[in-house]
C-alpha positions as CSV (number, residue, x, y, z in Angstrom):
1,M,-10.8,-6.7,-16.5
2,R,-11.4,-4.2,-13.7
3,I,-8.7,-4.9,-11.2
4,L,-8.0,-3.3,-7.8
5,F,-4.2,-3.3,-7.5
6,M,-2.9,-2.9,-3.9
7,T,0.7,-2.4,-3.0
8,R,2.7,-1.2,0.1
9,N,5.9,-1.1,-2.0
10,F,5.8,1.6,-4.6
11,P,8.0,4.5,-5.7
12,P,9.4,6.9,-4.5
13,Q,10.7,4.2,-2.2
14,V,13.5,2.3,-3.9
15,G,14.0,-1.5,-3.9
16,G,13.2,-4.8,-5.5
17,L,9.6,-5.0,-4.4
18,E,9.0,-1.4,-5.4
19,N,10.4,-2.1,-8.9
20,F,8.2,-5.3,-9.1
21,S,5.1,-3.4,-8.1
22,F,5.7,-0.5,-10.5
23,N,6.6,-2.5,-13.5
24,L,3.8,-5.0,-13.1
25,F,1.3,-2.2,-12.6
26,R,2.5,-0.4,-15.7
27,S,2.4,-3.6,-17.8
28,L,-1.0,-4.7,-16.6
29,S,-2.4,-1.2,-17.2
30,K,-1.9,-1.8,-20.9
31,M,-4.3,-4.8,-20.7
32,H,-6.8,-4.0,-18.0
33,R,-8.5,-1.2,-16.2
34,L,-6.6,-0.9,-12.9
35,S,-7.4,1.1,-9.8
36,L,-4.3,1.6,-7.7
37,I,-4.0,1.8,-3.9
38,K,-0.4,2.3,-3.1
39,W,2.1,3.3,-0.3
40,G,5.6,4.5,-1.1
41,G,6.6,5.7,2.3
42,S,8.2,4.2,5.4
43,K,7.2,0.8,6.6
44,K,7.2,2.1,10.2
45,F,3.6,3.3,9.6
46,L,2.3,0.0,8.4
47,P,-0.7,-0.4,10.8
48,V,-1.9,3.1,9.8
49,V,-1.2,2.3,6.1
50,F,-3.5,-0.8,6.5
51,I,-6.3,1.3,7.8
52,Y,-5.8,3.8,5.0
53,F,-5.9,0.9,2.5
54,L,-9.1,-0.4,3.9
55,I,-10.9,2.9,3.9
56,K,-9.7,3.7,0.3
57,N,-10.7,0.1,-0.7
58,Y,-14.3,0.7,0.5
59,L,-14.5,4.0,-1.3
60,I,-13.4,2.5,-4.6
61,F,-15.9,-0.3,-4.3
62,L,-18.6,2.4,-3.7
63,L,-17.6,4.3,-6.8
64,K,-16.4,1.6,-9.2
65,K,-17.2,-1.9,-10.4
66,I,-14.2,-4.2,-9.6
67,D,-13.8,-7.8,-10.9
68,L,-10.7,-8.9,-8.9
69,I,-8.4,-7.7,-6.2
70,Y,-4.6,-8.2,-6.5
71,L,-2.1,-7.8,-3.6
72,T,1.6,-7.5,-4.4
73,D,3.2,-9.3,-1.4
74,G,2.5,-11.7,1.4
75,V,2.3,-9.2,4.2
76,L,-0.9,-7.8,2.6
77,S,-2.6,-11.2,3.2
78,L,-3.6,-9.7,6.6
79,L,-6.1,-7.6,4.7
80,I,-7.8,-10.6,2.9
81,P,-10.6,-11.3,5.4
82,F,-11.7,-7.6,5.2
83,L,-11.5,-7.7,1.4
84,K,-13.6,-10.8,1.2
85,I,-16.6,-8.8,2.3
86,F,-16.9,-7.7,-1.3
87,K,-17.1,-11.3,-2.6
88,K,-14.5,-10.7,-5.2
89,P,-11.6,-13.1,-6.0
90,V,-8.3,-12.2,-4.4
91,V,-4.9,-13.0,-5.9
92,I,-1.6,-12.4,-4.1
93,T,2.1,-12.7,-4.9
94,V,4.7,-14.1,-2.5
95,H,8.4,-13.3,-3.0
96,G,10.5,-14.9,-0.4
97,L,11.2,-13.1,2.9
98,D,7.4,-12.4,3.1
99,I,6.9,-16.1,3.8
100,T,10.2,-17.0,5.6
101,F,10.5,-14.0,8.0
102,N,11.7,-15.6,11.3
103,N,9.1,-14.5,13.8
104,Y,6.7,-16.8,15.7
105,F,3.6,-14.6,15.4
106,Y,4.4,-13.7,11.8
107,Q,4.6,-17.4,10.9
108,L,1.4,-18.1,12.8
109,L,-0.6,-15.5,10.9
110,I,0.8,-15.1,7.4
111,P,0.4,-18.7,6.1
112,Y,-3.1,-18.8,7.6
113,F,-4.2,-15.6,5.8
114,L,-2.5,-16.6,2.6
115,N,-4.8,-19.6,2.4
116,K,-7.8,-17.1,2.3
117,A,-6.7,-16.0,-1.1
118,D,-8.1,-17.5,-4.3
119,K,-4.7,-17.8,-5.9
120,I,-1.2,-17.4,-4.6
121,I,1.5,-16.6,-7.1
122,C,5.1,-17.5,-6.1
123,V,8.0,-15.9,-7.9
124,S,10.1,-19.1,-7.9
125,K,9.9,-22.9,-7.1
126,A,12.0,-22.1,-4.0
127,T,9.3,-19.7,-2.7
128,K,6.6,-22.3,-3.5
129,K,8.5,-24.9,-1.5
130,E,8.7,-22.5,1.5
131,C,5.0,-21.8,1.3
132,L,4.2,-25.6,1.2
133,K,6.4,-26.1,4.2
134,R,4.2,-23.7,6.1
135,G,0.9,-25.3,5.2
136,V,-0.1,-23.1,2.2
137,F,-2.5,-25.1,0.0
138,L,-0.8,-26.6,-3.1
139,Q,-3.9,-26.3,-5.3
140,K,-3.8,-22.5,-4.8
141,I,-0.2,-21.9,-5.9
142,E,1.1,-21.0,-9.3
143,V,4.7,-20.0,-10.1
144,I,5.4,-16.9,-12.2
145,P,8.8,-15.3,-12.1
146,N,9.7,-11.6,-11.9
147,G,10.2,-9.7,-15.1
148,I,12.8,-7.3,-16.4
149,N,12.8,-4.2,-18.6
150,D,15.5,-4.4,-21.3
151,E,17.2,-1.1,-20.3
152,F,20.7,-2.1,-19.2
153,F,22.4,-3.2,-22.4
154,L,24.7,-0.6,-24.1
155,K,25.8,-1.1,-27.7
156,E,28.9,1.1,-27.4
157,D,32.4,-0.4,-27.8
158,K,33.7,-1.9,-24.5
159,R,36.9,0.1,-24.7
160,I,34.9,3.4,-24.9
161,L,32.8,2.3,-21.9
162,K,35.8,1.4,-19.9
163,E,37.2,4.9,-20.5
164,K,33.9,6.4,-19.3
165,F,34.1,4.2,-16.2
166,K,37.7,5.3,-15.5
167,K,36.7,9.0,-15.7
168,R,33.5,8.5,-13.7
169,F,35.0,6.5,-10.8
170,N,38.7,7.4,-11.1
171,I,39.6,3.7,-11.0
172,K,42.3,2.4,-13.3
173,I,41.1,-0.8,-14.9
174,N,43.4,-0.6,-18.0
175,N,43.3,-4.1,-19.7
176,K,42.1,-5.9,-16.6
177,K,39.2,-8.3,-16.5
178,I,36.3,-7.4,-14.3
179,I,34.4,-9.6,-11.9
180,L,31.1,-8.0,-10.7
181,S,28.6,-8.5,-7.9
182,V,25.5,-6.4,-7.3
183,G,23.4,-6.7,-4.2
184,R,23.0,-5.7,-0.5
185,L,26.0,-6.5,1.7
186,I,24.2,-9.0,3.8
187,E,24.9,-12.5,5.0
188,R,22.9,-14.5,2.3
189,K,24.5,-12.7,-0.6
190,G,27.8,-14.4,0.3
191,I,30.1,-11.7,-1.0
192,H,32.1,-11.8,2.2
193,W,32.6,-15.5,1.7
194,F,33.5,-15.1,-1.9
195,I,36.3,-12.6,-1.1
196,K,37.7,-14.7,1.7
197,E,37.5,-18.2,0.2
198,V,37.3,-17.8,-3.6
199,L,39.4,-14.8,-4.6
200,P,42.6,-16.3,-3.1
201,L,42.1,-19.4,-5.2
202,I,41.7,-17.4,-8.4
203,L,44.8,-15.4,-7.6
204,K,46.9,-18.6,-7.5
205,N,46.3,-18.9,-11.3
206,Y,45.2,-15.4,-12.5
207,S,45.8,-11.9,-11.2
208,N,44.8,-9.5,-14.0
209,F,41.4,-8.7,-12.6
210,I,39.4,-6.3,-10.4
211,Y,36.4,-7.4,-8.4
212,L,33.8,-4.6,-8.3
213,I,31.0,-4.7,-5.7
214,V,27.9,-2.6,-6.0
215,G,25.7,-2.2,-3.0
216,E,25.5,-1.2,0.7
217,G,24.7,-3.2,3.8
218,K,25.5,-4.1,7.4
219,L,28.4,-6.4,6.4
220,K,30.4,-3.6,4.8
221,R,32.8,-3.3,7.7
222,K,33.3,-7.0,7.9
223,I,34.0,-7.1,4.2
224,E,36.5,-4.3,4.5
225,K,38.2,-6.2,7.3
226,I,38.5,-9.3,5.2
227,I,40.0,-7.3,2.3
228,E,42.6,-5.9,4.6
229,E,43.4,-9.2,6.3
230,K,43.8,-11.0,2.9
231,D,45.7,-8.1,1.4
232,L,43.2,-7.7,-1.5
233,K,43.0,-3.9,-1.7
234,E,44.5,-4.1,-5.2
235,Y,41.8,-6.5,-6.4
236,V,38.6,-5.5,-4.6
237,V,36.7,-2.2,-4.9
238,L,33.5,-1.4,-3.0
239,L,31.5,1.1,-5.0
240,G,28.5,1.4,-2.6
241,R,25.1,2.5,-3.9
242,I,25.3,4.0,-7.4
243,K,23.0,5.6,-9.9
244,K,21.2,3.4,-12.5
245,E,23.1,5.0,-15.4
246,D,26.4,4.0,-13.7
247,L,25.1,0.5,-13.1
248,K,24.4,0.1,-16.8
249,L,27.9,1.2,-17.5
250,I,29.4,-1.4,-15.1
251,Y,27.3,-4.3,-16.4
252,N,28.6,-3.6,-19.9
253,I,32.3,-3.5,-19.0
254,A,32.3,-6.5,-16.7
255,D,33.4,-10.0,-17.8
256,V,31.9,-12.3,-15.2
257,F,29.0,-11.7,-12.8
258,A,29.3,-13.5,-9.5
259,M,26.3,-14.3,-7.2
260,P,27.8,-16.4,-4.5
261,N,24.8,-16.7,-2.2
262,I,24.9,-18.9,0.9
263,K,22.0,-20.3,2.8
264,V,20.7,-18.3,5.8
265,E,17.8,-19.5,7.9
266,G,14.8,-17.3,7.5
267,D,16.3,-15.2,4.7
268,L,15.4,-16.6,1.3
269,E,16.7,-15.4,-2.1
270,G,13.3,-15.6,-3.8
271,F,14.6,-14.8,-7.2
272,G,17.5,-12.5,-8.0
273,I,16.6,-9.9,-10.6
274,V,20.2,-8.8,-10.9
275,L,20.9,-12.0,-12.8
276,F,18.5,-10.9,-15.5
277,E,20.1,-7.5,-15.7
278,A,23.5,-9.1,-16.1
279,A,22.4,-11.7,-18.7
280,S,20.6,-9.0,-20.7
281,C,24.0,-7.4,-21.1
282,N,25.5,-10.6,-22.4
283,L,27.5,-11.0,-19.1
284,S,28.6,-14.5,-18.2
285,I,27.3,-15.6,-14.8
286,V,28.6,-17.9,-12.0
287,A,26.0,-18.3,-9.2
288,S,25.2,-20.5,-6.2
289,D,22.8,-23.4,-6.9
290,V,20.4,-22.3,-4.2
291,E,16.8,-21.2,-3.8
292,G,15.3,-18.9,-6.4
293,I,18.6,-18.5,-8.3
294,K,18.1,-21.8,-10.0
295,D,14.8,-20.6,-11.5
296,A,16.3,-17.2,-12.5
297,L,19.1,-18.9,-14.4
298,L,16.7,-21.4,-16.1
299,E,18.4,-24.3,-14.4
300,G,21.8,-23.3,-15.8
301,R,20.8,-22.1,-19.3
302,L,21.6,-18.4,-18.4
303,G,24.7,-19.1,-16.4
304,K,26.8,-21.6,-14.5
305,L,25.3,-23.0,-11.3
306,V,27.8,-24.0,-8.6
307,E,27.1,-25.8,-5.3
308,C,26.8,-23.5,-2.4
309,Y,30.1,-23.1,-0.4
310,D,32.2,-24.9,-3.1
311,S,35.0,-22.4,-3.3
312,E,37.1,-24.5,-5.7
313,A,34.2,-24.9,-8.2
314,F,33.5,-21.1,-7.9
315,A,37.1,-20.3,-8.6
316,D,37.4,-22.8,-11.5
317,E,34.2,-21.6,-13.3
318,T,35.2,-17.9,-12.8
319,L,38.7,-18.6,-14.1
320,K,37.3,-20.3,-17.3
321,I,35.4,-17.1,-18.1
322,L,38.3,-14.7,-17.2
323,Q,40.5,-16.7,-19.4
324,G,38.2,-16.4,-22.4
325,G,35.5,-19.0,-21.6
326,Y,31.9,-19.4,-22.4
327,L,28.4,-18.0,-21.9
328,T,28.5,-14.7,-23.7
329,G,26.6,-13.5,-26.8
330,E,23.2,-12.6,-28.1
331,N,21.8,-15.9,-26.9
332,L,21.7,-14.7,-23.3
333,R,19.8,-11.5,-24.2
334,R,17.4,-13.6,-26.3
335,L,16.7,-16.0,-23.5
336,V,16.0,-13.2,-21.1
337,K,13.6,-11.4,-23.5
338,E,11.7,-14.6,-24.3
339,N,11.3,-15.7,-20.7
340,F,11.3,-12.7,-18.5
341,S,10.1,-9.5,-20.3
342,W,7.4,-7.7,-18.4
343,E,5.1,-8.1,-21.4
344,E,5.4,-11.9,-21.1
345,I,5.1,-11.9,-17.3
346,S,2.0,-9.7,-17.4
347,K,0.4,-12.0,-19.9
348,R,0.8,-14.9,-17.5
349,Y,-0.7,-12.9,-14.7
350,S,-3.6,-12.0,-16.9
351,E,-4.2,-15.7,-17.6
352,I,-4.4,-16.4,-13.9
353,F,-6.8,-13.4,-13.4
354,Y,-9.2,-14.5,-16.1
355,L,-9.3,-18.1,-14.9
356,I,-9.9,-17.1,-11.2
357,N,-12.5,-14.6,-12.2
358,E,-14.4,-17.1,-14.3
359,S,-14.2,-19.9,-11.7
360,S,-15.4,-17.5,-9.0
361,G,-18.5,-16.6,-11.0
362,S,-17.7,-12.9,-10.6
363,N,-19.3,-10.6,-13.2
């Protein structure tokens, strides 16, 4: 098919949506003829970007034959009435915050314009639920998860990798077990809650561990204060933003991946790609049973789901793994590859594109 692929989130900007757009574009390019309209700069210039998108869109339609238009996030739904001039089907993906963003005018406009699309792809059942709550038509929605590149797993011996980590970060981990969290230091990620409520419970029974946290965010100072108040400096290390190569190293030396999300109004965890990254490295996972996390963990097949705010359950499940528990091995990697490789995800997108194109009568 000849597809016009439009995204406002593309490298060189860095982030989850940028990774999604880049990887989906790359995968679909192997199957279809794609024309790309992209923006990889600051979101401050969005009104100007939209005008640029429309001008470039018209030029492409003058020069090329297009079968279908694809938009990578909900905000781009504002362009759909202008794109419909060309009488081609429009498919759009909704991720999470692009439907739940807590602003009156945003909520007035986005659901309305989403319904102008021919098909709406939600990245999780949680995102679908939020769309339905806002009046998005059920018959237009399909659920297709995000994908992952199998690039994080390292085959080297764990002892060698721990030595590399020690030299790279100058942190003595010796024979300690490692708990890991990766994500922005914001309210819904729940890392501040985990440190305050869960770590003290773990320490009552087990102390031979270090909790590594990768990421930056506005709650950094609050987290540092909790660490100091709870006297946890010996057990918690904030690594900040790190390079991908260092992240690969850390995934492969860790023993348990914690994703202790909490519910925050208007701030949805649409999926949680870091869970795939962790599972692809055979890393046991304990995560909150909320929003898109349930989909990402295949309803518990990729990791242990714990009720949100249940500090005792979080501590118990983490302890089981630290003390030699379950959920490690090739099975996790196999499940990730079978369900979430970009090759598989792009095939599912293609099926939607073909069906919509045929039903629209587009040639």
